[in-house]
TORKOL-4160 file (C-alpha; in steps of 0.2 Angstrom, whole numbers, padded with zeros to 4 digits, m for minus):
261
<pt num="1" X="m0065" Y="m0003" Z="m0050"/>
<pt num="2" X="m0073" Y="0011" Z="m0042"/>
<pt num="3" X="m0075" Y="0012" Z="m0024"/>
<pt num="4" X="m0080" Y="m0004" Z="m0017"/>
<pt num="5" X="m0092" Y="m0007" Z="m0031"/>
<pt num="6" X="m0101" Y="m0017" Z="m0043"/>
<pt num="7" X="m0096" Y="m0004" Z="m0056"/>
<pt num="8" X="m0099" Y="m0004" Z="m0074"/>
<pt num="9" X="m0116" Y="m0011" Z="m0072"/>
<pt num="10" X="m0132" Y="m0012" Z="m0063"/>
<pt num="11" X="m0138" Y="m0026" Z="m0052"/>
<pt num="12" X="m0143" Y="m0040" Z="m0051"/>
<pt num="13" X="m0127" Y="m0049" Z="m0052"/>
<pt num="14" X="m0115" Y="m0058" Z="m0040"/>
<pt num="15" X="m0102" Y="m0048" Z="m0030"/>
<pt num="16" X="m0084" Y="m0051" Z="m0036"/>
<pt num="17" X="m0079" Y="m0058" Z="m0020"/>
<pt num="18" X="m0087" Y="m0060" Z="m0002"/>
<pt num="19" X="m0085" Y="m0045" Z="0009"/>
<pt num="20" X="m0085" Y="m0043" Z="0028"/>
<pt num="21" X="m0098" Y="m0033" Z="0038"/>
<pt num="22" X="m0096" Y="m0015" Z="0034"/>
<pt num="23" X="m0092" Y="m0012" Z="0053"/>
<pt num="24" X="m0077" Y="m0024" Z="0052"/>
<pt num="25" X="m0061" Y="m0013" Z="0057"/>
<pt num="26" X="m0048" Y="m0013" Z="0044"/>
<pt num="27" X="m0030" Y="m0020" Z="0048"/>
<pt num="28" X="m0017" Y="m0007" Z="0049"/>
<pt num="29" X="0000" Y="m0016" Z="0048"/>
<pt num="30" X="0009" Y="m0031" Z="0040"/>
<pt num="31" X="0004" Y="m0032" Z="0022"/>
<pt num="32" X="0021" Y="m0033" Z="0015"/>
<pt num="33" X="0017" Y="m0021" Z="0001"/>
<pt num="34" X="0030" Y="m0016" Z="m0013"/>
<pt num="35" X="0030" Y="m0002" Z="m0025"/>
<pt num="36" X="0026" Y="m0010" Z="m0042"/>
<pt num="37" X="0038" Y="0001" Z="m0052"/>
<pt num="38" X="0052" Y="m0005" Z="m0040"/>
<pt num="39" X="0048" Y="m0023" Z="m0045"/>
<pt num="40" X="0045" Y="m0019" Z="m0064"/>
<pt num="41" X="0049" Y="m0001" Z="m0070"/>
<pt num="42" X="0043" Y="m0006" Z="m0087"/>
<pt num="43" X="0024" Y="m0006" Z="m0082"/>
<pt num="44" X="0016" Y="0011" Z="m0084"/>
<pt num="45" X="0006" Y="0020" Z="m0071"/>
<pt num="46" X="m0008" Y="0032" Z="m0071"/>
<pt num="47" X="m0014" Y="0033" Z="m0053"/>
<pt num="48" X="m0031" Y="0042" Z="m0056"/>
<pt num="49" X="m0036" Y="0043" Z="m0037"/>
<pt num="50" X="m0021" Y="0053" Z="m0033"/>
<pt num="51" X="m0027" Y="0067" Z="m0046"/>
<pt num="52" X="m0042" Y="0076" Z="m0050"/>
<pt num="53" X="m0046" Y="0065" Z="m0065"/>
<pt num="54" X="m0058" Y="0053" Z="m0057"/>
<pt num="55" X="m0077" Y="0051" Z="m0054"/>
<pt num="56" X="m0076" Y="0062" Z="m0038"/>
<pt num="57" X="m0066" Y="0076" Z="m0047"/>
<pt num="58" X="m0052" Y="0078" Z="m0034"/>
<pt num="59" X="m0038" Y="0068" Z="m0026"/>
<pt num="60" X="m0046" Y="0054" Z="m0015"/>
<pt num="61" X="m0042" Y="0052" Z="0004"/>
<pt num="62" X="m0027" Y="0041" Z="0007"/>
<pt num="63" X="m0018" Y="0044" Z="m0009"/>
<pt num="64" X="m0004" Y="0056" Z="m0004"/>
<pt num="65" X="0008" Y="0049" Z="m0018"/>
<pt num="66" X="0004" Y="0043" Z="m0036"/>
<pt num="67" X="0010" Y="0025" Z="m0033"/>
<pt num="68" X="0004" Y="0007" Z="m0036"/>
<pt num="69" X="0006" Y="m0003" Z="m0021"/>
<pt num="70" X="0003" Y="m0022" Z="m0021"/>
<pt num="71" X="0008" Y="m0037" Z="m0011"/>
<pt num="72" X="0024" Y="m0044" Z="m0017"/>
<pt num="73" X="0016" Y="m0060" Z="m0023"/>
<pt num="74" X="0004" Y="m0050" Z="m0034"/>
<pt num="75" X="0017" Y="m0038" Z="m0040"/>
<pt num="76" X="0029" Y="m0053" Z="m0046"/>
<pt num="77" X="0014" Y="m0061" Z="m0055"/>
<pt num="78" X="0011" Y="m0045" Z="m0064"/>
<pt num="79" X="0029" Y="m0044" Z="m0069"/>
<pt num="80" X="0027" Y="m0060" Z="m0078"/>
<pt num="81" X="0011" Y="m0054" Z="m0086"/>
<pt num="82" X="0021" Y="m0039" Z="m0092"/>
<pt num="83" X="0034" Y="m0051" Z="m0100"/>
<pt num="84" X="0020" Y="m0059" Z="m0110"/>
<pt num="85" X="0012" Y="m0043" Z="m0115"/>
<pt num="86" X="0028" Y="m0036" Z="m0122"/>
<pt num="87" X="0029" Y="m0052" Z="m0134"/>
<pt num="88" X="0012" Y="m0045" Z="m0141"/>
<pt num="89" X="0019" Y="m0028" Z="m0143"/>
<pt num="90" X="0009" Y="m0021" Z="m0128"/>
<pt num="91" X="0013" Y="m0015" Z="m0111"/>
<pt num="92" X="0003" Y="m0015" Z="m0095"/>
<pt num="93" X="m0003" Y="0002" Z="m0088"/>
<pt num="94" X="m0011" Y="0003" Z="m0070"/>
<pt num="95" X="m0024" Y="0015" Z="m0064"/>
<pt num="96" X="m0026" Y="0009" Z="m0046"/>
<pt num="97" X="m0019" Y="m0005" Z="m0035"/>
<pt num="98" X="m0020" Y="m0006" Z="m0016"/>
<pt num="99" X="m0033" Y="0006" Z="m0010"/>
<pt num="100" X="m0034" Y="0010" Z="0008"/>
<pt num="101" X="m0051" Y="0008" Z="0018"/>
<pt num="102" X="m0051" Y="0027" Z="0020"/>
<pt num="103" X="m0053" Y="0029" Z="0001"/>
<pt num="104" X="m0068" Y="0018" Z="0000"/>
<pt num="105" X="m0075" Y="0027" Z="0015"/>
<pt num="106" X="m0072" Y="0044" Z="0005"/>
<pt num="107" X="m0082" Y="0037" Z="m0010"/>
<pt num="108" X="m0096" Y="0032" Z="0001"/>
<pt num="109" X="m0096" Y="0050" Z="0009"/>
<pt num="110" X="m0096" Y="0058" Z="m0008"/>
<pt num="111" X="m0110" Y="0047" Z="m0014"/>
<pt num="112" X="m0120" Y="0055" Z="0000"/>
<pt num="113" X="m0118" Y="0073" Z="m0007"/>
<pt num="114" X="m0131" Y="0074" Z="m0020"/>
<pt num="115" X="m0125" Y="0091" Z="m0026"/>
<pt num="116" X="m0107" Y="0086" Z="m0029"/>
<pt num="117" X="m0108" Y="0079" Z="m0047"/>
<pt num="118" X="m0094" Y="0089" Z="m0056"/>
<pt num="119" X="m0088" Y="0073" Z="m0066"/>
<pt num="120" X="m0105" Y="0065" Z="m0070"/>
<pt num="121" X="m0104" Y="0070" Z="m0089"/>
<pt num="122" X="m0088" Y="0059" Z="m0090"/>
<pt num="123" X="m0090" Y="0044" Z="m0078"/>
<pt num="124" X="m0108" Y="0041" Z="m0075"/>
<pt num="125" X="m0118" Y="0051" Z="m0088"/>
<pt num="126" X="m0133" Y="0038" Z="m0089"/>
<pt num="127" X="m0135" Y="0035" Z="m0070"/>
<pt num="128" X="m0142" Y="0046" Z="m0058"/>
<pt num="129" X="m0130" Y="0049" Z="m0043"/>
<pt num="130" X="m0145" Y="0045" Z="m0031"/>
<pt num="131" X="m0145" Y="0028" Z="m0039"/>
<pt num="132" X="m0127" Y="0023" Z="m0037"/>
<pt num="133" X="m0130" Y="0013" Z="m0021"/>
<pt num="134" X="m0146" Y="0005" Z="m0026"/>
<pt num="135" X="m0138" Y="0000" Z="m0043"/>
<pt num="136" X="m0122" Y="m0007" Z="m0034"/>
<pt num="137" X="m0110" Y="0006" Z="m0040"/>
<pt num="138" X="m0103" Y="0012" Z="m0023"/>
<pt num="139" X="m0101" Y="0003" Z="m0007"/>
<pt num="140" X="m0087" Y="m0003" Z="0005"/>
<pt num="141" X="m0076" Y="m0012" Z="0009"/>
<pt num="142" X="m0067" Y="m0016" Z="m0008"/>
<pt num="143" X="m0056" Y="m0030" Z="m0013"/>
<pt num="144" X="m0043" Y="m0017" Z="m0017"/>
<pt num="145" X="m0040" Y="m0014" Z="0001"/>
<pt num="146" X="m0033" Y="m0032" Z="0003"/>
<pt num="147" X="m0018" Y="m0027" Z="m0008"/>
<pt num="148" X="m0019" Y="m0039" Z="m0023"/>
<pt num="149" X="m0032" Y="m0031" Z="m0034"/>
<pt num="150" X="m0029" Y="m0019" Z="m0047"/>
<pt num="151" X="m0036" Y="m0009" Z="m0062"/>
<pt num="152" X="m0027" Y="m0008" Z="m0078"/>
<pt num="153" X="m0026" Y="m0008" Z="m0097"/>
<pt num="154" X="m0015" Y="m0011" Z="m0111"/>
<pt num="155" X="m0004" Y="0002" Z="m0121"/>
<pt num="156" X="0005" Y="0001" Z="m0137"/>
<pt num="157" X="0024" Y="0000" Z="m0137"/>
<pt num="158" X="0031" Y="0012" Z="m0140"/>
<pt num="159" X="0018" Y="0021" Z="m0129"/>
<pt num="160" X="0010" Y="0037" Z="m0136"/>
<pt num="161" X="0011" Y="0053" Z="m0125"/>
<pt num="162" X="m0005" Y="0056" Z="m0115"/>
<pt num="163" X="m0011" Y="0074" Z="m0114"/>
<pt num="164" X="m0013" Y="0080" Z="m0096"/>
<pt num="165" X="m0030" Y="0082" Z="m0089"/>
<pt num="166" X="m0034" Y="0100" Z="m0084"/>
<pt num="167" X="m0047" Y="0102" Z="m0071"/>
<pt num="168" X="m0062" Y="0111" Z="m0078"/>
<pt num="169" X="m0059" Y="0105" Z="m0096"/>
<pt num="170" X="m0075" Y="0100" Z="m0105"/>
<pt num="171" X="m0080" Y="0082" Z="m0101"/>
<pt num="172" X="m0085" Y="0069" Z="m0114"/>
<pt num="173" X="m0094" Y="0053" Z="m0109"/>
<pt num="174" X="m0084" Y="0038" Z="m0105"/>
<pt num="175" X="m0095" Y="0028" Z="m0118"/>
<pt num="176" X="m0091" Y="0040" Z="m0132"/>
<pt num="177" X="m0080" Y="0033" Z="m0147"/>
<pt num="178" X="m0061" Y="0031" Z="m0143"/>
<pt num="179" X="m0057" Y="0047" Z="m0153"/>
<pt num="180" X="m0069" Y="0058" Z="m0144"/>
<pt num="181" X="m0068" Y="0053" Z="m0125"/>
<pt num="182" X="m0053" Y="0058" Z="m0114"/>
<pt num="183" X="m0037" Y="0055" Z="m0124"/>
<pt num="184" X="m0030" Y="0041" Z="m0113"/>
<pt num="185" X="m0015" Y="0033" Z="m0121"/>
<pt num="186" X="m0022" Y="0015" Z="m0118"/>
<pt num="187" X="m0028" Y="0005" Z="m0132"/>
<pt num="188" X="m0047" Y="0006" Z="m0136"/>
<pt num="189" X="m0056" Y="m0004" Z="m0124"/>
<pt num="190" X="m0074" Y="0002" Z="m0129"/>
<pt num="191" X="m0076" Y="0014" Z="m0114"/>
<pt num="192" X="m0064" Y="0024" Z="m0103"/>
<pt num="193" X="m0058" Y="0018" Z="m0086"/>
<pt num="194" X="m0071" Y="0019" Z="m0071"/>
<pt num="195" X="m0085" Y="0020" Z="m0083"/>
<pt num="196" X="m0102" Y="0017" Z="m0073"/>
<pt num="197" X="m0111" Y="0009" Z="m0088"/>
<pt num="198" X="m0116" Y="m0008" Z="m0094"/>
<pt num="199" X="m0104" Y="m0005" Z="m0109"/>
<pt num="200" X="m0090" Y="m0008" Z="m0097"/>
<pt num="201" X="m0095" Y="m0026" Z="m0094"/>
<pt num="202" X="m0080" Y="m0036" Z="m0100"/>
<pt num="203" X="m0091" Y="m0046" Z="m0112"/>
<pt num="204" X="m0104" Y="m0033" Z="m0117"/>
<pt num="205" X="m0111" Y="m0039" Z="m0133"/>
<pt num="206" X="m0112" Y="m0020" Z="m0139"/>
<pt num="207" X="m0092" Y="m0020" Z="m0139"/>
<pt num="208" X="m0086" Y="m0028" Z="m0155"/>
<pt num="209" X="m0071" Y="m0027" Z="m0167"/>
<pt num="210" X="m0054" Y="m0020" Z="m0160"/>
<pt num="211" X="m0061" Y="m0015" Z="m0143"/>
<pt num="212" X="m0067" Y="m0033" Z="m0140"/>
<pt num="213" X="m0051" Y="m0040" Z="m0146"/>
<pt num="214" X="m0041" Y="m0029" Z="m0134"/>
<pt num="215" X="m0052" Y="m0034" Z="m0119"/>
<pt num="216" X="m0050" Y="m0052" Z="m0123"/>
<pt num="217" X="m0031" Y="m0050" Z="m0125"/>
<pt num="218" X="m0030" Y="m0042" Z="m0108"/>
<pt num="219" X="m0041" Y="m0055" Z="m0100"/>
<pt num="220" X="m0030" Y="m0069" Z="m0108"/>
<pt num="221" X="m0014" Y="m0062" Z="m0102"/>
<pt num="222" X="m0020" Y="m0059" Z="m0084"/>
<pt num="223" X="m0029" Y="m0075" Z="m0083"/>
<pt num="224" X="m0013" Y="m0084" Z="m0088"/>
<pt num="225" X="m0004" Y="m0074" Z="m0075"/>
<pt num="226" X="m0015" Y="m0080" Z="m0061"/>
<pt num="227" X="m0028" Y="m0066" Z="m0060"/>
<pt num="228" X="m0047" Y="m0066" Z="m0061"/>
<pt num="229" X="m0057" Y="m0053" Z="m0070"/>
<pt num="230" X="m0073" Y="m0045" Z="m0062"/>
<pt num="231" X="m0085" Y="m0047" Z="m0077"/>
<pt num="232" X="m0093" Y="m0030" Z="m0074"/>
<pt num="233" X="m0077" Y="m0020" Z="m0076"/>
<pt num="234" X="m0065" Y="m0024" Z="m0090"/>
<pt num="235" X="m0051" Y="m0016" Z="m0081"/>
<pt num="236" X="m0053" Y="m0025" Z="m0064"/>
<pt num="237" X="m0042" Y="m0040" Z="m0059"/>
<pt num="238" X="m0039" Y="m0049" Z="m0043"/>
<pt num="239" X="m0024" Y="m0060" Z="m0040"/>
<pt num="240" X="m0031" Y="m0078" Z="m0037"/>
<pt num="241" X="m0018" Y="m0083" Z="m0024"/>
<pt num="242" X="m0019" Y="m0067" Z="m0014"/>
<pt num="243" X="m0011" Y="m0068" Z="0003"/>
<pt num="244" X="m0024" Y="m0057" Z="0013"/>
<pt num="245" X="m0041" Y="m0064" Z="0007"/>
<pt num="246" X="m0050" Y="m0058" Z="0022"/>
<pt num="247" X="m0040" Y="m0043" Z="0028"/>
<pt num="248" X="m0043" Y="m0025" Z="0023"/>
<pt num="249" X="m0029" Y="m0012" Z="0026"/>
<pt num="250" X="m0029" Y="0007" Z="0029"/>
<pt num="251" X="m0011" Y="0012" Z="0026"/>
<pt num="252" X="m0009" Y="0027" Z="0015"/>
<pt num="253" X="m0004" Y="0025" Z="m0003"/>
<pt num="254" X="0014" Y="0031" Z="0000"/>
<pt num="255" X="0032" Y="0023" Z="m0001"/>
<pt num="256" X="0032" Y="0023" Z="0018"/>
<pt num="257" X="0019" Y="0010" Z="0018"/>
<pt num="258" X="0030" Y="m0002" Z="0007"/>
<pt num="259" X="0042" Y="m0014" Z="0014"/>
<pt num="260" X="0060" Y="m0008" Z="0013"/>
<pt num="261" X="0071" Y="m0013" Z="m0001"/>
């Protein structure tokens, strides 16, 4: 999911989960996070907000290291999902996991800068930046800050090499056909990750064939593993039995924020 968002689609529509008042201070200790690759090194990572390849076009506040942090309960559940995915010839690849409150605040600040639109052509080509709040694409807080929500896709096994993103390279719409948009090594899901467009709705009737089947497989695997999809983003899943359903953390995405061992 993008910031704290109702991404991938315009309102109306229910929020994925209740949020506290915006003024609620985030918690700063005690989440019991683990580094996902310590729990399961088989799962691929592509932490976009630690790079310039995301909808703001630069590393996001709070991401000093390209890591996936999750609560231990969610990470262990995801390991079981990976076991199931491998039996289908696929592996999981995560784009974002725990997201500190400062990152959500960074997204809100970015949304208030009308002249900063360097990544529009790829991530929100059909939505005016001035409408991102009104259409529910950007806000705060986000379920990601509770530590049991993540954004992910499926990749083939063996996994193809993904070309690196070069800042300043020509951008192609996230809604373009699979062979034309950014060459993500994930399977075809019908849009790119973090695509602010109705085509990213999990059950979009405009997505058919292989991309539809891939979305359904990801949802089946994740649902069987105890995760709940946000229906406006095919990539967004929340662990149903999350240990911190009402607490929003602001620790940085760094190994130092994980529990030892």
